[in-house]
C-alpha positions as a Markdown table, in Angstrom:
| # | Residue | x | y | z |
|---|---|---|---|---|
| 1 | Gly | 38.2 | 84.2 | -20.6 |
| 2 | Gly | 41.0 | 82.2 | -22.2 |
| 3 | Gly | 42.1 | 78.6 | -22.0 |
| 4 | Gly | 42.8 | 78.8 | -18.3 |
| 5 | Arg | 39.2 | 79.3 | -17.5 |
| 6 | Leu | 37.9 | 76.9 | -14.9 |
| 7 | Val | 34.4 | 75.9 | -13.9 |
| 8 | Ala | 34.3 | 77.8 | -10.7 |
| 9 | Gly | 34.3 | 81.6 | -10.5 |
| 10 | Ala | 37.3 | 81.6 | -8.2 |
| 11 | Leu | 38.9 | 79.0 | -10.6 |
| 12 | Glu | 38.2 | 81.2 | -13.6 |
| 13 | Arg | 40.7 | 83.7 | -12.3 |
| 14 | Ile | 43.6 | 81.3 | -12.9 |
| 15 | Glu | 45.2 | 81.9 | -16.2 |
| 16 | Met | 47.3 | 78.8 | -16.1 |
| 17 | Pro | 50.8 | 79.6 | -16.6 |
| 18 | Pro | 52.6 | 78.2 | -13.6 |
| 19 | Ser | 52.4 | 80.3 | -10.4 |
| 20 | Arg | 54.7 | 83.2 | -9.9 |
| 21 | Lys | 55.3 | 82.0 | -6.4 |
| 22 | Arg | 57.0 | 78.9 | -7.5 |
| 23 | Gly | 59.1 | 80.7 | -10.1 |
| 24 | Ser | 60.1 | 83.4 | -7.6 |
| 25 | Lys | 61.6 | 80.8 | -5.4 |
| 26 | Gly | 63.7 | 79.7 | -8.4 |
| 27 | Gly | 62.5 | 76.3 | -7.1 |
| 28 | Ser | 62.1 | 74.1 | -10.1 |
| 29 | Ser | 63.4 | 71.3 | -7.8 |
| 30 | Ser | 60.4 | 71.8 | -5.5 |
| 31 | Ser | 58.0 | 71.6 | -8.4 |
| 32 | Lys | 59.8 | 68.5 | -9.6 |
| 33 | Lys | 59.3 | 67.0 | -6.2 |
| 34 | Lys | 55.6 | 67.8 | -6.4 |
| 35 | Met | 55.4 | 66.3 | -9.8 |
| 36 | Ala | 57.1 | 63.0 | -8.8 |
| 37 | Lys | 54.5 | 60.3 | -8.8 |
| 38 | Thr | 53.9 | 58.3 | -5.7 |
| 39 | Ser | 53.2 | 54.8 | -6.8 |
| 40 | Ala | 50.8 | 52.5 | -5.1 |
| 41 | Ala | 50.0 | 49.0 | -6.1 |
| 42 | Thr | 46.9 | 50.3 | -7.9 |
| 43 | Gly | 48.2 | 53.6 | -9.4 |
| 44 | Thr | 49.1 | 57.2 | -8.7 |
| 45 | Val | 48.3 | 58.2 | -5.1 |
| 46 | Leu | 46.3 | 61.5 | -4.9 |
| 47 | Ser | 48.6 | 62.9 | -2.2 |
| 48 | Phe | 47.8 | 66.2 | -0.6 |
| 49 | Asp | 51.4 | 67.4 | -1.2 |
| 50 | Arg | 51.2 | 66.8 | -4.9 |
| 51 | Tyr | 48.5 | 69.4 | -5.3 |
| 52 | Ala | 48.8 | 71.7 | -2.3 |
| 53 | Asp | 50.4 | 75.1 | -2.3 |
| 54 | Glu | 53.2 | 75.1 | 0.2 |
| 55 | Asp | 52.8 | 78.7 | 1.2 |
| 56 | Glu | 49.0 | 78.5 | 1.6 |
| 57 | Gly | 49.0 | 75.1 | 3.2 |
| 58 | Cys | 46.0 | 74.0 | 1.2 |
| 59 | Val | 45.0 | 73.0 | -2.4 |
| 60 | Thr | 44.3 | 76.2 | -4.1 |
| 61 | Met | 42.8 | 76.9 | -7.6 |
| 62 | Glu | 46.2 | 76.1 | -9.1 |
| 63 | Gly | 46.2 | 72.7 | -7.5 |
| 64 | Leu | 42.7 | 72.0 | -8.8 |
| 65 | Ala | 43.8 | 73.1 | -12.2 |
| 66 | Lys | 46.6 | 70.5 | -11.9 |
| 67 | Leu | 44.2 | 67.8 | -10.8 |
| 68 | Ala | 42.0 | 68.6 | -13.8 |
| 69 | Glu | 45.0 | 68.3 | -16.1 |
| 70 | Asp | 45.9 | 64.9 | -14.5 |
| 71 | Leu | 42.3 | 63.7 | -14.9 |
| 72 | Gly | 42.2 | 64.9 | -18.5 |
| 73 | Ile | 39.1 | 66.9 | -18.0 |
| 74 | Asp | 38.1 | 70.4 | -19.2 |
| 75 | Pro | 37.8 | 72.4 | -16.0 |
| 76 | Ser | 36.0 | 75.2 | -17.8 |
| 77 | Ser | 32.9 | 73.1 | -18.3 |
| 78 | Asp | 33.1 | 70.0 | -16.1 |
| 79 | Thr | 30.9 | 70.6 | -13.0 |
| 80 | Lys | 32.0 | 67.2 | -11.6 |
| 81 | Leu | 35.1 | 69.1 | -10.3 |
| 82 | Leu | 32.8 | 71.4 | -8.3 |
| 83 | Ala | 30.9 | 68.3 | -7.1 |
| 84 | Leu | 34.2 | 66.8 | -5.9 |
| 85 | Cys | 35.0 | 69.9 | -3.9 |
| 86 | Trp | 31.5 | 69.8 | -2.4 |
| 87 | Arg | 31.8 | 66.1 | -1.5 |
| 88 | Leu | 35.1 | 66.9 | 0.2 |
| 89 | Gly | 33.3 | 69.5 | 2.3 |
| 90 | Ala | 35.4 | 72.5 | 1.2 |
| 91 | Ser | 34.6 | 75.2 | 3.8 |
| 92 | Lys | 36.5 | 78.1 | 2.3 |
| 93 | Pro | 36.1 | 79.7 | -1.1 |
| 94 | Gly | 38.5 | 78.3 | -3.7 |
| 95 | Ala | 40.5 | 76.1 | -1.4 |
| 96 | Ile | 40.6 | 72.5 | 0.0 |
| 97 | Gln | 42.2 | 72.1 | 3.4 |
| 98 | Lys | 44.3 | 69.0 | 4.3 |
| 99 | Asp | 41.6 | 67.4 | 6.5 |
| 100 | Glu | 39.1 | 67.9 | 3.7 |
| 101 | Trp | 41.4 | 66.4 | 1.1 |
| 102 | Ala | 41.7 | 63.3 | 3.4 |
| 103 | Lys | 37.9 | 62.7 | 2.8 |
| 104 | Leu | 38.9 | 61.3 | -0.7 |
| 105 | Gly | 39.4 | 58.0 | 1.2 |
| 106 | Thr | 36.5 | 58.3 | 3.7 |
| 107 | Cys | 33.6 | 59.8 | 1.9 |
| 108 | Pro | 31.3 | 57.0 | 0.6 |
| 109 | Asp | 30.0 | 59.2 | -2.2 |
| 110 | Leu | 33.4 | 59.3 | -3.9 |
| 111 | Pro | 34.8 | 56.6 | -6.2 |
| 112 | Thr | 38.0 | 56.7 | -4.1 |
| 113 | Phe | 36.2 | 55.6 | -0.9 |
| 114 | Gly | 37.6 | 52.8 | 1.2 |
| 115 | Ser | 41.1 | 52.5 | 0.0 |
| 116 | Thr | 44.2 | 54.6 | -0.8 |
| 117 | Pro | 42.8 | 57.2 | -3.2 |
| 118 | Thr | 44.4 | 57.0 | -6.6 |
| 119 | Leu | 44.1 | 59.1 | -9.7 |
| 120 | Glu | 43.1 | 56.0 | -11.6 |
| 121 | Ala | 40.2 | 55.2 | -9.2 |
| 122 | Leu | 39.0 | 58.8 | -9.4 |
| 123 | Lys | 39.2 | 58.9 | -13.2 |
| 124 | Ala | 37.4 | 55.5 | -13.5 |
| 125 | Gly | 34.5 | 56.7 | -11.3 |
| 126 | Trp | 34.5 | 60.3 | -12.4 |
| 127 | Gly | 31.0 | 60.0 | -14.0 |
| 128 | Gln | 29.3 | 59.2 | -10.7 |
| 129 | Leu | 30.1 | 62.7 | -9.5 |
| 130 | Asp | 27.8 | 64.2 | -12.1 |
| 131 | Pro | 25.4 | 66.6 | -10.3 |
| 132 | Ala | 22.7 | 65.6 | -12.8 |
| 133 | Phe | 22.3 | 62.4 | -10.8 |
| 134 | Leu | 21.4 | 64.3 | -7.6 |
| 135 | Glu | 17.8 | 64.3 | -6.3 |
| 136 | Asn | 16.4 | 67.8 | -5.9 |
| 137 | Ala | 16.8 | 67.7 | -2.1 |
| 138 | Glu | 20.5 | 66.9 | -2.5 |
| 139 | Phe | 21.0 | 69.2 | -5.4 |
| 140 | Arg | 20.0 | 72.2 | -3.4 |
| 141 | Pro | 23.0 | 72.1 | -1.0 |
| 142 | Phe | 25.3 | 71.5 | -4.0 |
| 143 | Tyr | 23.9 | 74.5 | -5.8 |
| 144 | Lys | 24.3 | 76.7 | -2.7 |
| 145 | Phe | 27.9 | 75.4 | -2.4 |
| 146 | Cys | 28.7 | 76.5 | -5.9 |
| 147 | Phe | 27.9 | 80.1 | -4.8 |
| 148 | Glu | 30.0 | 79.8 | -1.6 |
| 149 | Phe | 33.0 | 78.2 | -3.2 |
| 150 | Asn | 33.2 | 80.8 | -5.9 |
| 151 | Arg | 33.0 | 83.9 | -3.7 |
| 152 | Glu | 36.3 | 85.8 | -3.5 |
| 153 | Gly | 37.6 | 85.7 | 0.1 |
| 154 | Thr | 35.1 | 87.3 | 2.5 |
| 155 | Lys | 32.9 | 88.9 | -0.2 |
| 156 | Lys | 29.2 | 87.9 | 0.1 |
| 157 | Phe | 28.4 | 88.0 | -3.6 |
| 158 | Leu | 29.5 | 86.9 | -7.1 |
| 159 | Glu | 30.6 | 89.3 | -9.7 |
| 160 | Arg | 28.3 | 89.6 | -12.7 |
| 161 | Glu | 30.6 | 87.8 | -15.1 |
| 162 | Thr | 31.2 | 85.0 | -12.7 |
| 163 | Ala | 27.5 | 84.5 | -12.1 |
| 164 | Ile | 26.8 | 84.5 | -15.8 |
| 165 | Gly | 29.5 | 81.8 | -16.4 |
| 166 | Leu | 28.7 | 79.7 | -13.4 |
| 167 | Leu | 24.9 | 79.6 | -13.3 |
| 168 | Pro | 24.2 | 77.6 | -16.5 |
| 169 | Leu | 26.9 | 75.1 | -15.6 |
| 170 | Cys | 25.6 | 74.5 | -12.1 |
| 171 | Ile | 21.8 | 74.4 | -12.7 |
| 172 | Glu | 22.1 | 72.6 | -16.1 |
| 173 | Asn | 18.6 | 71.6 | -17.3 |
| 174 | Arg | 16.8 | 72.0 | -13.9 |
| 175 | Ser | 15.5 | 75.5 | -14.9 |
| 176 | Val | 13.6 | 76.7 | -18.0 |
| 177 | His | 14.5 | 80.2 | -16.9 |
| 178 | Thr | 18.3 | 80.0 | -17.3 |
| 179 | Arg | 18.7 | 81.4 | -20.8 |
| 180 | Pro | 16.4 | 84.5 | -20.3 |
| 181 | Phe | 17.8 | 85.1 | -16.8 |
| 182 | Ile | 21.4 | 85.1 | -18.2 |
| 183 | Lys | 20.2 | 87.6 | -20.9 |
| 184 | Phe | 18.7 | 89.7 | -18.1 |
| 185 | Leu | 21.9 | 89.6 | -16.1 |
| 186 | Glu | 23.8 | 90.6 | -19.3 |
| 187 | Ser | 21.6 | 93.7 | -19.4 |
| 188 | Lys | 22.8 | 94.8 | -16.0 |
| 189 | Ser | 25.8 | 97.1 | -15.5 |
| 190 | Glu | 29.2 | 95.4 | -15.4 |
| 191 | Asp | 29.6 | 96.1 | -11.7 |
| 192 | Phe | 26.4 | 94.3 | -10.8 |
| 193 | Lys | 26.7 | 91.7 | -8.0 |
| 194 | Leu | 24.6 | 88.7 | -7.3 |
| 195 | Asn | 24.1 | 87.8 | -3.6 |
| 196 | Arg | 23.5 | 84.5 | -1.9 |
| 197 | Asp | 19.7 | 85.0 | -1.5 |
| 198 | Gln | 19.3 | 85.9 | -5.2 |
| 199 | Trp | 21.4 | 82.9 | -6.3 |
| 200 | Cys | 19.5 | 80.4 | -4.1 |
| 201 | Ser | 16.1 | 82.0 | -4.8 |
| 202 | Phe | 16.7 | 81.4 | -8.6 |
| 203 | Leu | 16.5 | 77.7 | -8.0 |
| 204 | Asp | 13.3 | 78.0 | -5.9 |
| 205 | Phe | 11.9 | 80.3 | -8.6 |
| 206 | Ser | 12.8 | 77.7 | -11.2 |
| 207 | Val | 10.9 | 75.0 | -9.4 |
| 208 | Ala | 7.8 | 77.1 | -8.5 |
| 209 | Ile | 7.3 | 79.3 | -11.6 |
| 210 | Gly | 6.3 | 78.3 | -15.1 |
| 211 | Pro | 8.2 | 79.3 | -18.2 |
| 212 | Ala | 8.3 | 82.8 | -19.8 |
| 213 | Pro | 6.4 | 84.7 | -21.0 |
| 214 | Gly | 3.5 | 83.3 | -18.9 |
| 215 | Phe | 5.4 | 82.8 | -15.6 |
| 216 | Glu | 2.5 | 80.7 | -14.3 |
| 217 | Gly | 2.5 | 80.8 | -10.5 |
| 218 | Trp | 4.0 | 84.3 | -10.2 |
| 219 | Asp | 1.9 | 87.0 | -8.6 |
| 220 | Ala | 3.1 | 90.6 | -8.9 |
| 221 | Glu | 1.0 | 91.7 | -6.0 |
| 222 | Glu | 1.9 | 89.0 | -3.5 |
| 223 | Ser | 5.5 | 88.3 | -4.6 |
| 224 | Ser | 7.9 | 87.4 | -1.8 |
| 225 | Trp | 10.8 | 86.8 | -4.2 |
| 226 | Pro | 13.9 | 88.9 | -4.1 |
| 227 | Ile | 13.3 | 92.2 | -6.0 |
| 228 | Leu | 15.8 | 91.0 | -8.6 |
| 229 | Leu | 13.5 | 88.2 | -9.7 |
| 230 | Asp | 10.5 | 90.6 | -9.9 |
| 231 | Glu | 12.6 | 92.8 | -12.1 |
| 232 | Phe | 13.5 | 89.8 | -14.2 |
| 233 | Val | 9.9 | 88.9 | -14.8 |
| 234 | Glu | 9.0 | 92.5 | -15.7 |
| 235 | Trp | 12.0 | 92.6 | -18.0 |
| 236 | Ala | 11.1 | 89.3 | -19.7 |
| 237 | Lys | 7.5 | 90.2 | -20.2 |
| 238 | Ala | 8.7 | 93.3 | -22.2 |
| 239 | Gln | 10.9 | 91.1 | -24.5 |
| 240 | Pro | 9.9 | 89.8 | -27.9 |
| 241 | Ala | 8.2 | 86.4 | -27.6 |
| 242 | Asp | 10.7 | 84.5 | -29.8 |
| 243 | Leu | 13.3 | 84.9 | -27.0 |
| 244 | Phe | 11.4 | 82.2 | -25.2 |
| 245 | Val | 10.6 | 79.7 | -27.9 |
| 246 | Glu | 13.4 | 77.3 | -26.8 |
| 247 | Asp | 12.5 | 77.6 | -23.2 |
| 248 | Lys | 8.8 | 76.7 | -23.7 |
| 249 | Ala | 9.9 | 73.7 | -25.7 |
| 250 | Ala | 12.3 | 72.7 | -22.9 |
| 251 | Ala | 9.4 | 73.1 | -20.4 |
| 252 | Asp | 7.1 | 70.9 | -22.5 |
| 253 | Glu | 9.8 | 68.2 | -22.7 |
| 254 | Lys | 10.3 | 68.3 | -19.0 |
| 255 | Lys | 6.6 | 67.8 | -18.4 |
| 256 | Lys | 6.7 | 64.7 | -20.7 |
| 257 | Asp | 9.7 | 63.3 | -18.8 |
| 258 | Thr | 7.9 | 63.8 | -15.5 |
| 259 | Lys | 4.8 | 62.0 | -16.8 |
| 260 | Lys | 6.9 | 59.1 | -18.0 |
| 261 | Lys | 8.6 | 58.8 | -14.6 |
| 262 | Lys | 5.1 | 58.8 | -12.9 |
| 263 | Lys | 4.0 | 55.9 | -15.2 |
């Protein structure tokens, strides 16, 4: 919890006072060096060294927290920070490597493309990173990335609390099942883990299956969904109907929007 909570599960584990490593070196001079702004004609250069952890040789969660601070965004709720890491091609959980950071200037989907990347350019075009703009086909790899980036090290799962915090932020209004599914996860034991197949299947389930409590399109006999989703349906069907009032309204609204788009 707390004010240091960041959007990604791995990021959530940072409770932002400054890192012990830096303090242990007694090296306020090194942090001053990192803080020094590199001026370009157009603003503050987003240099790798400004945000990277010297010991790790990459931008860690602490560096992303610093970037969020510089951008003036709330890293506990701004999914555009995750979208940035995805566009940079972050290949390891909770870290941006130097060659990945360099894509700030070479990735055409970023507002810093084509020139020396500056904080001002990133800030000015920050809105274009919103995952809400992604078509479904492109959203799918972003959604999967959210799982991969938030794993801890070599673990192949998300902790229950991480999944509960992360899922609504990543999927936003693309699912009418999010609220009851989160309640279902909250009913699980604290040591419950969500694996990649379960995470990715929830998106497919959201596209294919109608809202609770009807779950149109779901067949108990023929289900090929992960067992967790079968359990979710059974659990939801046993809940009082008023749990789903908002979700049905959201589904009806979504249908209206789809019809408008078709027109």
